[in-house]
C-alpha positions in Angstrom: -29.1 0.2 -8.1 -25.9 0.3 -5.7 -22.6 -0.2 -7.4 -20.3 -3.2 -6.6 -17.8 -2.6 -3.9 -14.2 -2.2 -5.3 -11.9 -5.1 -5.0 -9.4 -3.2 -2.4 -12.5 -2.6 -0.2 -13.7 -6.1 -0.6 -10.0 -7.4 0.6 -10.3 -5.2 3.6 -13.9 -6.1 4.7 -13.1 -9.8 3.9 -10.0 -9.6 6.3 -11.7 -7.8 9.2 -14.7 -10.2 8.9 -12.4 -13.0 9.2 -10.7 -11.4 12.4 -14.1 -10.7 13.9 -14.9 -14.6 13.8 -11.7 -15.5 15.8 -11.9 -16.2 19.6 -11.3 -13.4 22.0 -8.1 -15.0 23.5 -5.1 -12.8 22.2 -7.1 -10.0 20.7 -6.9 -6.5 22.3 -9.1 -6.1 25.5 -9.7 -3.6 28.3 -7.2 -4.0 31.1 -8.0 -4.2 34.6 -7.0 -0.6 35.2 -9.5 0.4 32.4 -6.9 1.0 29.8 -8.1 -0.2 26.3 -5.6 -2.0 24.0 -5.2 -1.7 20.2 -3.3 -3.5 17.6 -2.8 -3.7 13.7 -4.3 -6.4 11.5 -2.8 -7.6 8.2 -3.6 -10.5 5.9 -2.2 -11.8 2.8 -5.0 -12.4 0.4 -5.4 -14.4 -2.8 -7.5 -13.0 -5.6 -8.7 -15.9 -7.8 -10.1 -14.6 -11.3 -13.0 -16.8 -12.4 -16.2 -16.7 -14.0 -18.1 -18.3 -11.1 -16.9 -18.0 -7.5 -18.1 -20.2 -4.8 -17.5 -18.7 -1.2 -16.1 -20.8 1.5 -14.6 -20.2 5.1 -12.4 -17.2 5.2 -13.3 -16.4 1.6 -15.7 -13.9 -0.4 -17.0 -14.6 -3.7 -17.7 -11.5 -6.1 -18.4 -11.9 -9.6 -15.4 -12.6 -11.5 -13.3 -13.1 -8.7 -12.9 -14.9 -5.2 -11.1 -13.6 -2.3 -9.2 -16.2 -0.1 -7.2 -15.2 3.0 -4.2 -17.2 3.0 -2.7 -15.9 6.1 -3.7 -13.3 9.0 -1.6 -11.6 11.5 -2.2 -9.0 14.1 0.2 -7.4 16.5 3.0 -4.7 17.1 5.6 -6.3 19.1 9.2 -7.7 18.2 11.9 -9.2 20.5 14.8 -6.8 21.6 18.3 -7.4 20.4 19.4 -9.2 23.8 16.6 -11.7 23.4 17.3 -13.3 20.0 17.6 -17.1 20.0 20.1 -18.8 17.8 17.9 -21.9 17.5 15.4 -20.5 15.1 12.5 -21.3 17.5 11.0 -17.8 18.4 9.9 -14.9 16.4 12.2 -11.9 16.1 9.4 -9.7 14.4 5.7 -10.2 15.5 4.2 -7.2 13.8 0.9 -8.0 11.8 2.6 -7.8 8.3 5.4 -9.8 9.0 3.2 -12.6 10.6 0.9 -12.6 7.6 3.9 -13.0 5.2 5.6 -15.8 7.3 2.1 -17.5 7.3 1.8 -17.0 3.5 5.3 -18.7 3.1 3.7 -21.9 5.1 0.8 -21.7 2.7 2.8 -21.7 -0.3 4.8 -24.8 0.9 1.5 -26.6 1.9 0.1 -25.9 -1.5 3.0 -26.9 -3.4 2.9 -30.2 -1.5 -0.7 -30.7 -2.3 -0.1 -29.8 -6.0 2.4 -32.8 -6.2 -0.3 -35.1 -5.1 -2.9 -33.9 -7.8 -2.8 -34.7 -11.6 -1.3 -31.8 -13.3 -4.2 -31.4 -15.7 -6.7 -31.0 -12.6 -6.1 -27.3 -12.1 -7.3 -27.7 -8.5 -4.2 -26.2 -7.1 -3.1 -22.7 -6.9 0.5 -23.4 -6.9 1.8 -25.2 -10.0 5.5 -26.8 -10.7 7.3 -25.8 -13.8 8.9 -28.8 -15.2 11.7 -26.8 -17.0 12.9 -24.9 -14.2 11.9 -27.4 -11.3 10.3 -24.4 -9.4 6.9 -23.8 -8.1 4.9 -20.7 -8.9 1.4 -19.2 -8.7 -1.1 -20.0 -11.3 -1.6 -16.9 -13.8 -5.1 -16.2 -12.7 -4.0 -15.7 -9.0 -3.0 -12.5 -7.7 -1.6 -11.7 -3.9 -2.7 -8.7 -2.0 -1.5 -7.5 1.2 -4.1 -5.8 3.5 -2.8 -3.6 6.4 -5.2 -1.7 8.8 -2.8 1.2 9.4 0.0 2.7 7.3 3.1 0.3 7.6 5.6 1.6 10.1 8.8 3.3 8.9 9.0 5.4 5.8 5.4 4.9 4.5 4.0 6.4 7.7 6.5 9.2 8.5 4.5 12.2 6.9 1.2 10.9 8.4 2.6 10.5 11.7 4.3 13.8 12.0 1.3 15.5 10.5 -0.8 14.3 13.5 1.8 15.7 16.1 1.2 18.7 18.1 2.9 21.7 16.4 5.6 22.0 19.0 6.5 18.2 18.6 6.2 17.8 14.9 9.6 17.7 13.4 8.6 17.2 9.7 6.8 19.8 7.9 5.3 19.6 4.5 6.7 22.6 2.1 4.4 23.8 -0.6 6.4 21.9 -3.1 6.5 18.7 -1.1 10.2 18.5 -1.0 12.0 16.9 1.8 15.8 16.1 1.9 16.5 12.4 1.2 18.4 10.4 3.8 21.0 8.1 2.0 24.0 8.1 4.0 24.1 4.4 4.5 23.1 4.3 8.3 19.7 2.9 9.8 17.9 5.2 11.9 16.2 3.7 15.1 12.5 3.7 15.3 10.7 7.2 14.9 13.9 9.4 15.3 14.2 12.1 12.8 11.0 12.5 10.9 13.0 14.7 8.5 15.0 11.6 7.3 13.1 11.1 4.1 13.6 7.6 2.5 15.5 6.2 5.5 15.6 2.6 6.5 14.7 2.4 10.0 14.6 -0.4 12.9 11.1 -1.0 14.6 10.1 1.9 17.0 10.2 1.5 20.6 10.9 3.4 23.8 14.1 5.5 23.8 15.3 3.8 27.1 14.5 0.2 25.9 17.0 -2.2 24.5 16.7 -1.7 20.5 15.5 -4.2 18.0 17.3 -5.4 14.9 14.1 -5.9 13.2 13.6 -3.3 10.4 10.4 -1.4 9.8 7.5 -3.0 7.9 7.9 -0.3 5.2 11.6 -1.4 4.6 10.8 -5.1 4.6 7.7 -4.6 2.3 9.9 -2.6 0.1 12.3 -5.5 0.0 9.5 -7.8 -1.0 9.1 -5.8 -4.0 12.5 -6.7 -5.2 13.1 -10.2 -3.5 9.6 -11.7 -3.5 7.5 -12.9 -0.6 8.9 -16.2 -0.6 12.3 -15.4 0.9 15.7 -17.0 0.6 14.7 -20.4 1.9 12.0 -21.0 -0.6 13.9 -19.5 -3.4 15.6 -22.7 -3.6 12.5 -24.2 -5.3 10.0 -21.5 -6.0 10.2 -18.6 -8.5 9.7 -15.0 -7.1 6.1 -14.3 -5.8 5.2 -10.5 -5.9 2.6 -8.7 -4.3 0.1 -7.5 -6.9 -1.7 -4.9 -4.6 -1.5 -3.3 -1.2 -4.4 -2.0 0.7 -4.0 0.4 3.7 -6.6 1.5 6.2 -6.3 3.7 9.3 -5.8 7.0 7.4 -7.1 9.9 9.6 -8.2 13.1 8.2 -5.6 15.9 7.8 -4.9 17.9 11.0 -5.9 21.8 10.7 -2.4 22.9 10.8 -1.5 20.7 7.7 0.1 22.9 5.1 0.1 20.3 2.3 -2.5 19.5 -0.3 -5.6 19.2 2.0 -8.0 18.6 -1.0 -5.9 15.4 -1.8 -4.9 14.1 1.4 -5.7 10.5 0.5 -3.8 10.9 -2.7 -0.8 12.2 -0.7 -0.6 9.4 1.6 -1.1 6.9 -1.5 1.9 8.7 -2.9 3.8 8.3 0.2 3.2 4.5 0.5 4.1 4.1 -3.3 7.3 5.7 -2.6 8.1 3.8 0.4 7.5 0.4 -0.9 8.9 0.6 -4.6 9.5 4.1 -5.6 12.9 4.8 -3.3 14.2 1.5 -5.1 13.8 2.8 -9.0 17.6 3.4 -8.7 18.3 -0.3 -8.8 15.7 -1.3 -11.5 18.3 -1.7 -14.2 20.7 -3.5 -12.1 18.7 -6.6 -11.1 18.9 -9.8 -13.0 15.9 -12.0 -14.0 13.8 -13.7 -12.5 14.3 -10.8 -9.9 13.0 -7.3 -10.7 11.7 -4.3 -9.2 7.8 -5.0 -8.9 5.5 -2.1 -8.4 2.3 -3.3 -6.6 -0.8 -1.3 -6.8 -1.6 0.8 -3.6 -5.0 1.8 -2.3 -6.2 3.5 0.6 -9.5 2.1 2.0 -11.9 3.7 4.4 -13.1 0.5 5.7 -12.4 0.6 9.3 -10.7 -1.9 11.7 -12.2 -1.6 15.2 -9.1 -2.4 17.1 -7.1 0.3 15.4 -5.7 3.0 17.9 -7.7 5.8 16.3 -10.9 3.9 16.5 -10.2 3.0 20.1 -9.6 6.7 20.9 -12.8 7.5 19.6 -14.6 5.5 22.1 -12.4 5.9 25.2 -11.3 9.1 27.2 -7.9 7.1 28.2 -4.8 6.5 26.1 -5.0 3.2 24.7 -2.0 0.8 25.1 -0.5 -1.6 22.5 -1.8 -5.3 22.7 0.9 -7.3 24.4 0.1 -10.4 22.3 0.0 -11.0 18.6 -2.1 -13.3 16.6 -1.3 -15.9 13.8 -4.3 -17.5 12.0 -4.0 -19.9 9.0 -7.5 -20.4 7.9 -6.7 -23.3 5.5 -5.3 -25.3 8.4 -8.6 -25.6 10.4 -6.6 -24.9 13.5 -7.2 -22.3 16.1 -5.2 -19.1 16.0 -1.7 -18.9 17.6 -1.5 -16.4 20.4 2.1 -15.2 20.5 3.9 -13.5 23.3 7.7 -12.9 23.6 8.0 -14.4 20.1 6.6 -17.8 21.0 3.3 -19.4 21.9 1.6 -18.4 25.0 5.0 -16.4 26.0 7.0 -19.6 26.6 10.2 -17.7 26.0 13.5 -18.8 27.5 16.9 -17.1 27.6 18.8 -17.7 24.3 20.8 -21.0 24.6 21.6 -24.1 22.6 18.4 -26.0 22.9 15.1 -25.1 21.0 11.9 -24.6 22.8 9.5 -27.9 22.5 7.3 -28.0 19.4 4.2 -27.3 21.3 5.8 -23.9 22.4 7.2 -22.8 19.0 5.1 -20.8 16.5 4.3 -22.7 13.3 6.0 -19.9 11.2 9.3 -19.5 13.3 12.6 -20.3 11.2 12.8 -23.7 12.6 9.2 -24.8 11.7 9.6 -23.3 8.1 12.8 -25.3 7.7 11.0 -28.4 8.7 8.1 -27.7 6.4 10.5 -26.9 3.5 12.5 -30.2 4.1 9.4 -32.0 3.9 8.3 -30.3 0.8 11.8 -30.6 -0.8 11.8 -34.6 -0.3 8.5 -34.9 -1.9 9.8 -32.8 -4.9 12.8 -34.9 -5.0 10.8 -38.0 -5.3 8.4 -36.3 -7.9 11.4 -35.4 -10.0 13.2 -38.8 -9.7 16.0 -37.1 -7.7 18.4 -36.5 -10.4 17.0 -33.2 -11.6 17.1 -31.3 -8.2 20.1 -30.0 -6.3 20.8 -31.2 -2.8 19.7 -29.2 0.2 19.9 -31.9 2.8 18.7 -30.1 5.9 19.7 -33.0 8.1 23.3 -32.0 7.4 23.1 -28.3 6.3 21.9 -25.6 8.3 19.1 -23.0 7.7 22.0 -20.4 6.9 23.7 -22.8 4.4 20.6 -23.6 2.4 19.5 -19.9 2.2 22.9 -19.3 0.7 23.4 -22.3 -1.3 23.5 -22.6 -5.1 19.8 -22.8 -5.7 19.3 -19.6 -4.1 22.2 -17.7 -5.5 20.2 -15.6 -7.8 18.3 -14.5 -4.7 21.3 -13.6 -2.9 22.6 -11.5 -5.7 19.5 -9.5 -5.8 19.8 -9.0 -2.1 23.2 -7.6 -2.6 22.1 -5.2 -5.0 19.5 -4.1 -2.5 21.3 -4.0 0.7 25.0 -4.5 0.1 27.3 -7.2 1.7 27.2 -7.9 5.4 30.4 -7.1 7.3 31.4 -6.6 11.0 29.5 -3.6 12.4 31.5 -0.5 12.8 30.8 2.9 13.8 27.8 3.1 11.5 25.5 1.2 13.9 23.9 3.1 16.6 25.3 2.9 20.0 22.4 1.4 21.3 23.0 -1.8 19.7 26.7 -1.9 20.8 25.5 -1.8 24.4 23.6 -5.1 24.0 26.6 -7.0 23.9 25.6 -9.0 20.8 27.2 -9.5 17.5 25.7 -8.0 14.7 26.7 -7.2 11.1 25.9 -4.4 8.9 25.6 -4.2 5.0 27.8 -2.0 3.1 30.0 -1.6 0.1 29.1 -1.5 -3.4 27.1 -4.2 -5.5 28.5 -6.1 -8.3 28.3 -3.1 -10.9 30.0 -0.7 -8.6 26.9 1.1 -7.2 25.8 2.0 -3.6 22.8 -0.3 -2.4 19.8 1.8 -1.4 19.3 -0.2 1.8 23.0 -0.4 2.9 23.1 -0.1 6.7 20.8 -3.0 7.2 21.6 -4.7 10.5 22.1 -8.4 10.1 21.9 -11.1 12.6 23.5 -13.5 10.2 25.0 -17.1 10.4 25.3 -16.9 14.3 21.5 -16.9 14.5 20.8 -19.4 11.8 23.1 -22.2 12.1 20.5 -24.8 13.2 19.4 -27.9 11.3 16.1 -29.2 10.8 16.3 -31.3 14.1 16.9 -28.0 15.9 20.5 -28.8 16.6 23.2 -26.2 16.6 26.1 -26.6 14.1 29.2 -25.5 15.4 30.7 -22.6 13.1 34.3 -22.7 11.8 
């Protein structure tokens, strides 16, 4: 009798199976010159523990639990610093993990809105309103898991990436005791520069001659979620922190012959690297955080379940070096809609030069900042009506901007936790890479000490800030004073 698949492998197979059902449009393909494309897949999955589970579309039932894919993303692209829109109408970061998380925020708001229409005793909604705090949270029998078909870019993957470089290119070597110098000088490193910078925060990788991106690595963002939650600052107005319970990573290749580390426990070494990157390097702030925010430590699992469109799998089948897919995909199974094909941060590549007017709704991704603000405003109005109005603070997004709501009184606890993690934004100085200065754009960099006088571990974070978030729910830019 065969044993039951483990939960983390079921999450991986359920995610890949859903991707396989999607139309070909927007997926990696073989280009006209014969070059194959590859991509990364990520999902946010809900694991609902119950005695009897019935599988539906985008779900898989297995004994005591049901796996439901809340959001699926694929892609490896992000916008360069000189293409960021101030209107919130384009996606700055279209990497798979980030799209999946943004889609999950949309699911949270949709499920919360649905919960307000249901009797409180029905138990039908996975999101529930706490009438004492006037904030939504997940039901206690629901867990949230992240699946990624490859190691997240940035700190979690530097060891693996360097180990698979040719000997004359690898700049990071593992000593027998596994010791590497820790990078904590308060500056962000661009892309994959300096593999030896252990624990560093990094911007997204890209060609050395390209305009840099201000988007930070997926490792850094996932680590941020271990402190701040998946819901983000906007939803922190009306949601409790929503933390990951588990992370499943795939795409881990066998160690190369020249690897000098623990060859007998390569998978364990990689698992340790991911744990260190997504929460271990933040242990220094665990006692500085104020509830409800805390350092959450999700389980980490490595899966051997293979995603066919990953780079290593394409290489096995092709003699040509594969290229990254130029498009990203976003799929929200619960909407019944077809997947969004994203190019240049918008649907079908309808990008325009940054200006004062937002893209038409048909060209905006449903998870761009503007659309998330609209969904938040809709939910907030329903919640206001449900509570009779007097118990809920004002976040009137017809008057207030996206930035103002994120930094309002109801989200103050979130912003305090963010300061402990990153520090306080201030005008960029010499600590920012020269490549960013050459873009001609105005950015801020976090620095300084937190309220308890400690140096934040993620100081040096590049922030676009108010200039790129001063839009209202109508898509209008509000003049800054």
